[in-house]
PDB file of N, CA, C and O in Angstrom, chain B, residues numbered from 101:
ATOM      1  N   MET B 101       1.170  -1.090  -0.260  1.00  0.00           N
ATOM      2  CA  MET B 101      -0.089  -0.024   0.042  1.00  0.00           C
ATOM      3  C   MET B 101       0.897   1.155  -0.097  1.00  0.00           C
ATOM      4  O   MET B 101       0.624   2.111   0.629  1.00  0.00           O
ATOM      5  N   GLU B 102       1.962   1.281  -0.862  1.00  0.00           N
ATOM      6  CA  GLU B 102       2.790   2.351  -1.024  1.00  0.00           C
ATOM      7  C   GLU B 102       1.926   3.701  -1.545  1.00  0.00           C
ATOM      8  O   GLU B 102       1.747   3.923  -2.742  1.00  0.00           O
ATOM      9  N   THR B 103       1.437   4.536  -0.508  1.00  0.00           N
ATOM     10  CA  THR B 103       1.124   5.548  -1.121  1.00  0.00           C
ATOM     11  C   THR B 103       1.394   6.780  -0.821  1.00  0.00           C
ATOM     12  O   THR B 103       1.593   7.047   0.364  1.00  0.00           O
ATOM     13  N   SER B 104       1.468   7.866  -1.866  1.00  0.00           N
ATOM     14  CA  SER B 104       2.728   9.278  -1.648  1.00  0.00           C
ATOM     15  C   SER B 104       1.514   9.895  -1.293  1.00  0.00           C
ATOM     16  O   SER B 104       0.382   9.768  -1.760  1.00  0.00           O
ATOM     17  N   LEU B 105       2.010  10.666  -0.277  1.00  0.00           N
ATOM     18  CA  LEU B 105       1.276  11.910   0.510  1.00  0.00           C
ATOM     19  C   LEU B 105       1.843  13.497   0.746  1.00  0.00           C
ATOM     20  O   LEU B 105       3.071  13.423   0.776  1.00  0.00           O
ATOM     21  N   ILE B 106       1.676  14.028   0.813  1.00  0.00           N
ATOM     22  CA  ILE B 106       1.926  15.578   1.098  1.00  0.00           C
ATOM     23  C   ILE B 106       1.209  15.896   2.267  1.00  0.00           C
ATOM     24  O   ILE B 106      -0.019  15.984   2.289  1.00  0.00           O
ATOM     25  N   LEU B 107       1.912  16.062   3.198  1.00  0.00           N
ATOM     26  CA  LEU B 107       1.392  16.389   4.392  1.00  0.00           C
ATOM     27  C   LEU B 107       0.680  18.015   4.804  1.00  0.00           C
ATOM     28  O   LEU B 107       1.492  18.934   4.913  1.00  0.00           O
ATOM     29  N   GLU B 108      -0.569  18.279   4.987  1.00  0.00           N
ATOM     30  CA  GLU B 108      -1.133  19.410   4.831  1.00  0.00           C
ATOM     31  C   GLU B 108      -0.769  20.651   6.468  1.00  0.00           C
ATOM     32  O   GLU B 108      -1.053  21.816   6.749  1.00  0.00           O
ATOM     33  N   LYS B 109      -0.050  19.564   7.113  1.00  0.00           N
ATOM     34  CA  LYS B 109      -0.095  20.712   8.747  1.00  0.00           C
ATOM     35  C   LYS B 109       1.007  19.430   9.191  1.00  0.00           C
ATOM     36  O   LYS B 109       1.130  18.328   8.658  1.00  0.00           O
ATOM     37  N   ALA B 110       1.858  20.099  10.539  1.00  0.00           N
ATOM     38  CA  ALA B 110       2.506  19.414  10.912  1.00  0.00           C
ATOM     39  C   ALA B 110       2.244  18.426  11.767  1.00  0.00           C
ATOM     40  O   ALA B 110       1.191  18.663  12.360  1.00  0.00           O
ATOM     41  N   HIS B 111       2.774  17.355  12.115  1.00  0.00           N
ATOM     42  CA  HIS B 111       2.256  15.881  12.362  1.00  0.00           C
ATOM     43  C   HIS B 111       3.480  15.655  13.643  1.00  0.00           C
ATOM     44  O   HIS B 111       4.620  16.118  13.686  1.00  0.00           O
ATOM     45  N   SER B 112       2.850  14.874  14.517  1.00  0.00           N
ATOM     46  CA  SER B 112       3.894  14.241  15.319  1.00  0.00           C
ATOM     47  C   SER B 112       4.176  12.721  14.994  1.00  0.00           C
ATOM     48  O   SER B 112       3.261  11.963  14.671  1.00  0.00           O
ATOM     49  N   ILE B 113       5.446  12.332  15.092  1.00  0.00           N
ATOM     50  CA  ILE B 113       5.436  10.895  14.711  1.00  0.00           C
ATOM     51  C   ILE B 113       6.075   9.775  15.741  1.00  0.00           C
ATOM     52  O   ILE B 113       7.270   9.851  16.029  1.00  0.00           O
ATOM     53  N   PHE B 114       5.431   8.968  16.163  1.00  0.00           N
ATOM     54  CA  PHE B 114       5.365   8.058  17.261  1.00  0.00           C
ATOM     55  C   PHE B 114       6.052   6.827  16.765  1.00  0.00           C
ATOM     56  O   PHE B 114       5.797   6.265  15.701  1.00  0.00           O
ATOM     57  N   LEU B 115       7.045   6.428  17.734  1.00  0.00           N
ATOM     58  CA  LEU B 115       7.677   5.224  17.432  1.00  0.00           C
ATOM     59  C   LEU B 115       6.629   3.538  17.229  1.00  0.00           C
ATOM     60  O   LEU B 115       6.933   2.500  16.641  1.00  0.00           O
ATOM     61  N   LYS B 116       5.428   3.898  17.967  1.00  0.00           N
ATOM     62  CA  LYS B 116       4.686   3.025  17.838  1.00  0.00           C
ATOM     63  C   LYS B 116       3.200   3.302  18.278  1.00  0.00           C
ATOM     64  O   LYS B 116       2.892   4.220  19.038  1.00  0.00           O
ATOM     65  N   PRO B 117       2.221   2.323  17.665  1.00  0.00           N
ATOM     66  CA  PRO B 117       0.886   3.381  17.822  1.00  0.00           C
ATOM     67  C   PRO B 117       0.378   3.170  19.672  1.00  0.00           C
ATOM     68  O   PRO B 117       0.236   2.074  20.214  1.00  0.00           O
ATOM     69  N   GLN B 118       0.173   4.584  20.379  1.00  0.00           N
ATOM     70  CA  GLN B 118       0.409   4.970  21.601  1.00  0.00           C
ATOM     71  C   GLN B 118       1.805   4.990  22.433  1.00  0.00           C
ATOM     72  O   GLN B 118       1.984   4.746  23.626  1.00  0.00           O
ATOM     73  N   GLY B 119       2.436   5.238  21.752  1.00  0.00           N
ATOM     74  CA  GLY B 119       4.094   4.985  22.328  1.00  0.00           C
ATOM     75  C   GLY B 119       4.355   6.456  22.193  1.00  0.00           C
ATOM     76  O   GLY B 119       3.493   7.267  21.853  1.00  0.00           O
ATOM     77  N   GLU B 120       5.841   6.802  22.538  1.00  0.00           N
ATOM     78  CA  GLU B 120       5.966   8.109  22.941  1.00  0.00           C
ATOM     79  C   GLU B 120       6.124   8.497  21.424  1.00  0.00           C
ATOM     80  O   GLU B 120       5.878   7.808  20.433  1.00  0.00           O
ATOM     81  N   CYS B 121       6.641   9.892  21.516  1.00  0.00           N
ATOM     82  CA  CYS B 121       6.403  10.807  20.076  1.00  0.00           C
ATOM     83  C   CYS B 121       8.146  10.713  19.932  1.00  0.00           C
ATOM     84  O   CYS B 121       8.919  10.935  20.864  1.00  0.00           O
ATOM     85  N   CYS B 122       8.513  10.363  18.656  1.00  0.00           N
ATOM     86  CA  CYS B 122      10.268  10.407  18.251  1.00  0.00           C
ATOM     87  C   CYS B 122      10.184  11.772  17.466  1.00  0.00           C
ATOM     88  O   CYS B 122      10.952  12.613  17.934  1.00  0.00           O
ATOM     89  N   ASN B 123       9.562  12.129  16.562  1.00  0.00           N
ATOM     90  CA  ASN B 123       9.961  13.067  16.021  1.00  0.00           C
ATOM     91  C   ASN B 123       8.585  14.139  15.526  1.00  0.00           C
ATOM     92  O   ASN B 123       7.518  14.134  16.139  1.00  0.00           O
ATOM     93  N   ARG B 124       8.825  14.913  14.469  1.00  0.00           N
ATOM     94  CA  ARG B 124       7.735  15.790  14.225  1.00  0.00           C
ATOM     95  C   ARG B 124       8.226  16.184  12.276  1.00  0.00           C
ATOM     96  O   ARG B 124       9.351  16.359  11.808  1.00  0.00           O
ATOM     97  N   LEU B 125       7.142  16.202  11.713  1.00  0.00           N
ATOM     98  CA  LEU B 125       7.434  16.635  10.468  1.00  0.00           C
ATOM     99  C   LEU B 125       6.423  17.790  10.107  1.00  0.00           C
ATOM    100  O   LEU B 125       5.206  17.826  10.288  1.00  0.00           O
ATOM    101  N   PRO B 126       7.155  18.598   9.621  1.00  0.00           N
ATOM    102  CA  PRO B 126       6.183  20.367   9.653  1.00  0.00           C
ATOM    103  C   PRO B 126       5.580  20.102   8.266  1.00  0.00           C
ATOM    104  O   PRO B 126       6.059  19.253   7.514  1.00  0.00           O
ATOM    105  N   ALA B 127       4.554  20.824   7.963  1.00  0.00           N
ATOM    106  CA  ALA B 127       3.684  20.943   6.711  1.00  0.00           C
ATOM    107  C   ALA B 127       4.613  20.841   5.433  1.00  0.00           C
ATOM    108  O   ALA B 127       5.740  21.335   5.417  1.00  0.00           O
ATOM    109  N   GLY B 128       4.052  20.156   4.352  1.00  0.00           N
ATOM    110  CA  GLY B 128       4.777  20.032   3.003  1.00  0.00           C
ATOM    111  C   GLY B 128       5.645  18.793   2.731  1.00  0.00           C
ATOM    112  O   GLY B 128       6.202  18.518   1.669  1.00  0.00           O
ATOM    113  N   SER B 129       5.661  18.051   3.948  1.00  0.00           N
ATOM    114  CA  SER B 129       6.735  16.949   3.843  1.00  0.00           C
ATOM    115  C   SER B 129       5.410  16.040   2.736  1.00  0.00           C
ATOM    116  O   SER B 129       4.213  16.115   2.456  1.00  0.00           O
ATOM    117  N   ARG B 130       6.780  15.115   2.384  1.00  0.00           N
ATOM    118  CA  ARG B 130       6.409  14.140   1.627  1.00  0.00           C
ATOM    119  C   ARG B 130       6.167  12.816   2.139  1.00  0.00           C
ATOM    120  O   ARG B 130       7.310  12.437   2.391  1.00  0.00           O
ATOM    121  N   VAL B 131       5.328  11.807   2.472  1.00  0.00           N
ATOM    122  CA  VAL B 131       5.425  10.752   3.276  1.00  0.00           C
ATOM    123  C   VAL B 131       4.799   9.708   2.497  1.00  0.00           C
ATOM    124  O   VAL B 131       3.775  10.074   1.919  1.00  0.00           O
ATOM    125  N   GLN B 132       5.249   8.136   2.277  1.00  0.00           N
ATOM    126  CA  GLN B 132       4.645   7.203   1.626  1.00  0.00           C
ATOM    127  C   GLN B 132       3.705   6.409   3.038  1.00  0.00           C
ATOM    128  O   GLN B 132       4.217   6.331   4.155  1.00  0.00           O
ATOM    129  N   ILE B 133       2.833   6.078   2.850  1.00  0.00           N
ATOM    130  CA  ILE B 133       1.764   5.334   3.740  1.00  0.00           C
ATOM    131  C   ILE B 133       2.196   3.733   3.480  1.00  0.00           C
ATOM    132  O   ILE B 133       2.257   3.343   2.314  1.00  0.00           O
ATOM    133  N   ILE B 134       2.484   2.849   4.535  1.00  0.00           N
ATOM    134  CA  ILE B 134       2.967   1.530   4.690  1.00  0.00           C
ATOM    135  C   ILE B 134       1.678   0.539   4.846  1.00  0.00           C
ATOM    136  O   ILE B 134       1.231  -0.318   4.085  1.00  0.00           O
ATOM    137  N   LYS B 135       1.273   0.977   6.085  1.00  0.00           N
ATOM    138  CA  LYS B 135      -0.135   0.369   6.265  1.00  0.00           C
ATOM    139  C   LYS B 135      -0.923   1.275   7.157  1.00  0.00           C
ATOM    140  O   LYS B 135      -0.588   2.395   7.541  1.00  0.00           O
ATOM    141  N   ARG B 136      -2.291   0.460   7.494  1.00  0.00           N
ATOM    142  CA  ARG B 136      -3.350   1.189   8.530  1.00  0.00           C
ATOM    143  C   ARG B 136      -3.360  -0.163   9.775  1.00  0.00           C
ATOM    144  O   ARG B 136      -3.002  -1.340   9.732  1.00  0.00           O
ATOM    145  N   LYS B 137      -3.836   0.528  10.616  1.00  0.00           N
ATOM    146  CA  LYS B 137      -4.005  -0.136  11.831  1.00  0.00           C
ATOM    147  C   LYS B 137      -5.009   0.511  12.915  1.00  0.00           C
ATOM    148  O   LYS B 137      -4.587   0.815  14.030  1.00  0.00           O
ATOM    149  N   GLY B 138      -6.247   0.692  12.573  1.00  0.00           N
ATOM    150  CA  GLY B 138      -7.447   0.901  13.320  1.00  0.00           C
ATOM    151  C   GLY B 138      -6.803   2.841  13.023  1.00  0.00           C
ATOM    152  O   GLY B 138      -6.252   3.111  11.956  1.00  0.00           O
ATOM    153  N   GLU B 139      -6.972   3.764  13.937  1.00  0.00           N
ATOM    154  CA  GLU B 139      -6.677   5.121  13.592  1.00  0.00           C
ATOM    155  C   GLU B 139      -5.661   5.578  13.296  1.00  0.00           C
ATOM    156  O   GLU B 139      -5.463   6.788  13.178  1.00  0.00           O
ATOM    157  N   TRP B 140      -4.514   4.360  13.056  1.00  0.00           N
ATOM    158  CA  TRP B 140      -2.919   5.005  12.847  1.00  0.00           C
ATOM    159  C   TRP B 140      -2.715   4.403  11.505  1.00  0.00           C
ATOM    160  O   TRP B 140      -3.248   3.470  10.904  1.00  0.00           O
ATOM    161  N   LEU B 141      -1.347   5.620  11.115  1.00  0.00           N
ATOM    162  CA  LEU B 141      -0.890   5.209  10.204  1.00  0.00           C
ATOM    163  C   LEU B 141       0.468   4.635  10.048  1.00  0.00           C
ATOM    164  O   LEU B 141       1.231   5.168  10.853  1.00  0.00           O
ATOM    165  N   ARG B 142       0.919   3.944   9.474  1.00  0.00           N
ATOM    166  CA  ARG B 142       2.504   3.353   9.698  1.00  0.00           C
ATOM    167  C   ARG B 142       3.150   4.530   8.329  1.00  0.00           C
ATOM    168  O   ARG B 142       2.230   4.605   7.514  1.00  0.00           O
ATOM    169  N   ILE B 143       3.897   5.078   8.030  1.00  0.00           N
ATOM    170  CA  ILE B 143       4.392   5.757   7.295  1.00  0.00           C
ATOM    171  C   ILE B 143       5.876   5.934   7.432  1.00  0.00           C
ATOM    172  O   ILE B 143       6.400   5.757   8.532  1.00  0.00           O
ATOM    173  N   THR B 144       6.815   6.384   6.035  1.00  0.00           N
ATOM    174  CA  THR B 144       7.958   6.278   6.222  1.00  0.00           C
ATOM    175  C   THR B 144       8.235   7.508   4.861  1.00  0.00           C
ATOM    176  O   THR B 144       7.611   7.688   3.815  1.00  0.00           O
ATOM    177  N   TRP B 145       9.404   8.176   5.423  1.00  0.00           N
ATOM    178  CA  TRP B 145       9.563   9.587   4.701  1.00  0.00           C
ATOM    179  C   TRP B 145      11.095   9.502   4.523  1.00  0.00           C
ATOM    180  O   TRP B 145      11.668   8.491   4.929  1.00  0.00           O
ATOM    181  N   ARG B 146      11.743  10.428   3.985  1.00  0.00           N
ATOM    182  CA  ARG B 146      13.267  10.632   3.362  1.00  0.00           C
ATOM    183  C   ARG B 146      13.674   9.033   2.620  1.00  0.00           C
ATOM    184  O   ARG B 146      14.437   8.269   3.210  1.00  0.00           O
ATOM    185  N   ASN B 147      13.211   8.764   1.612  1.00  0.00           N
ATOM    186  CA  ASN B 147      13.518   7.572   0.773  1.00  0.00           C
ATOM    187  C   ASN B 147      13.573   6.244   1.765  1.00  0.00           C
ATOM    188  O   ASN B 147      14.354   5.313   1.571  1.00  0.00           O
ATOM    189  N   GLY B 148      12.614   6.302   2.869  1.00  0.00           N
ATOM    190  CA  GLY B 148      12.533   4.935   3.523  1.00  0.00           C
ATOM    191  C   GLY B 148      13.755   5.188   4.678  1.00  0.00           C
ATOM    192  O   GLY B 148      13.577   4.597   5.743  1.00  0.00           O
ATOM    193  N   LYS B 149      14.565   5.737   4.597  1.00  0.00           N
ATOM    194  CA  LYS B 149      15.229   5.632   5.827  1.00  0.00           C
ATOM    195  C   LYS B 149      14.783   6.015   7.312  1.00  0.00           C
ATOM    196  O   LYS B 149      15.232   5.537   8.354  1.00  0.00           O
ATOM    197  N   LYS B 150      13.580   7.203   7.132  1.00  0.00           N
ATOM    198  CA  LYS B 150      12.872   6.734   8.460  1.00  0.00           C
ATOM    199  C   LYS B 150      11.592   6.802   8.370  1.00  0.00           C
ATOM    200  O   LYS B 150      10.979   7.225   7.391  1.00  0.00           O
ATOM    201  N   LYS B 151      10.991   6.279   9.661  1.00  0.00           N
ATOM    202  CA  LYS B 151       9.590   5.133   9.826  1.00  0.00           C
ATOM    203  C   LYS B 151       8.630   5.622  11.062  1.00  0.00           C
ATOM    204  O   LYS B 151       9.252   5.810  12.107  1.00  0.00           O
ATOM    205  N   GLY B 152       7.703   5.777  11.098  1.00  0.00           N
ATOM    206  CA  GLY B 152       7.112   6.009  11.890  1.00  0.00           C
ATOM    207  C   GLY B 152       5.678   5.773  12.226  1.00  0.00           C
ATOM    208  O   GLY B 152       5.200   5.038  11.362  1.00  0.00           O
ATOM    209  N   TRP B 153       4.600   6.173  13.339  1.00  0.00           N
ATOM    210  CA  TRP B 153       3.058   6.192  13.209  1.00  0.00           C
ATOM    211  C   TRP B 153       2.471   7.691  13.031  1.00  0.00           C
ATOM    212  O   TRP B 153       2.998   8.749  13.373  1.00  0.00           O
ATOM    213  N   ILE B 154       1.332   7.490  12.449  1.00  0.00           N
ATOM    214  CA  ILE B 154       0.836   8.918  12.638  1.00  0.00           C
ATOM    215  C   ILE B 154      -0.825   8.548  12.830  1.00  0.00           C
ATOM    216  O   ILE B 154      -1.577   7.809  12.195  1.00  0.00           O
ATOM    217  N   HIS B 155      -1.094   9.749  14.453  1.00  0.00           N
ATOM    218  CA  HIS B 155      -2.795   9.104  14.517  1.00  0.00           C
ATOM    219  C   HIS B 155      -3.441   9.940  13.973  1.00  0.00           C
ATOM    220  O   HIS B 155      -3.325  11.161  14.075  1.00  0.00           O
ATOM    221  N   LEU B 156      -4.320   9.215  13.226  1.00  0.00           N
ATOM    222  CA  LEU B 156      -5.832   9.917  12.003  1.00  0.00           C
ATOM    223  C   LEU B 156      -6.647  10.909  12.846  1.00  0.00           C
ATOM    224  O   LEU B 156      -7.317  11.834  12.385  1.00  0.00           O
ATOM    225  N   ALA B 157      -6.516  10.627  14.015  1.00  0.00           N
ATOM    226  CA  ALA B 157      -7.615  11.553  14.784  1.00  0.00           C
ATOM    227  C   ALA B 157      -7.271  12.926  14.724  1.00  0.00           C
ATOM    228  O   ALA B 157      -8.078  13.818  14.986  1.00  0.00           O
ATOM    229  N   ALA B 158      -6.059  13.129  14.376  1.00  0.00           N
ATOM    230  CA  ALA B 158      -5.347  14.481  14.742  1.00  0.00           C
ATOM    231  C   ALA B 158      -5.173  14.562  13.012  1.00  0.00           C
ATOM    232  O   ALA B 158      -4.189  15.293  12.897  1.00  0.00           O
ATOM    233  N   SER B 159      -5.597  14.208  11.685  1.00  0.00           N
ATOM    234  CA  SER B 159      -5.131  14.468  10.587  1.00  0.00           C
ATOM    235  C   SER B 159      -6.236  14.445   9.911  1.00  0.00           C
ATOM    236  O   SER B 159      -6.361  13.250   9.643  1.00  0.00           O
ATOM    237  N   PRO B 160      -7.399  15.171   9.322  1.00  0.00           N
ATOM    238  CA  PRO B 160      -8.766  14.773   8.888  1.00  0.00           C
ATOM    239  C   PRO B 160      -8.646  14.566   7.260  1.00  0.00           C
ATOM    240  O   PRO B 160      -9.467  14.016   6.526  1.00  0.00           O
ATOM    241  N   GLU B 161      -7.091  15.307   6.824  1.00  0.00           N
ATOM    242  CA  GLU B 161      -6.659  14.880   5.630  1.00  0.00           C
ATOM    243  C   GLU B 161      -6.660  13.909   5.293  1.00  0.00           C
ATOM    244  O   GLU B 161      -7.263  13.791   4.226  1.00  0.00           O
ATOM    245  N   LEU B 162      -6.132  12.756   5.795  1.00  0.00           N
ATOM    246  CA  LEU B 162      -5.581  11.508   5.682  1.00  0.00           C
ATOM    247  C   LEU B 162      -6.685  10.473   5.956  1.00  0.00           C
ATOM    248  O   LEU B 162      -6.444   9.361   5.487  1.00  0.00           O
ATOM    249  N   SER B 163      -7.905  10.617   6.653  1.00  0.00           N
ATOM    250  CA  SER B 163      -8.779   9.732   6.992  1.00  0.00           C
ATOM    251  C   SER B 163      -9.556   8.950   5.648  1.00  0.00           C
ATOM    252  O   SER B 163     -10.151   7.873   5.705  1.00  0.00           O
ATOM    253  N   ALA B 164      -9.372   9.799   4.460  1.00  0.00           N
ATOM    254  CA  ALA B 164     -10.317   9.018   3.599  1.00  0.00           C
ATOM    255  C   ALA B 164      -9.376   7.977   3.067  1.00  0.00           C
ATOM    256  O   ALA B 164      -9.786   7.112   2.293  1.00  0.00           O
TER     257      ALA B 164
END
């Protein structure tokens, strides 16, 4: 499910769902969606070098 997406607002990135915040991505960052798990999205950025989770409730543009 490698879908490319450009973030419309800044997001916190988590190591695992409901885990600790490990990074933040600014608006305009290009990410690839790897998989979905409930309200969480597993993403990668920087050509696959970095990986993490985004919570969908905080991002209405990703919920579709």
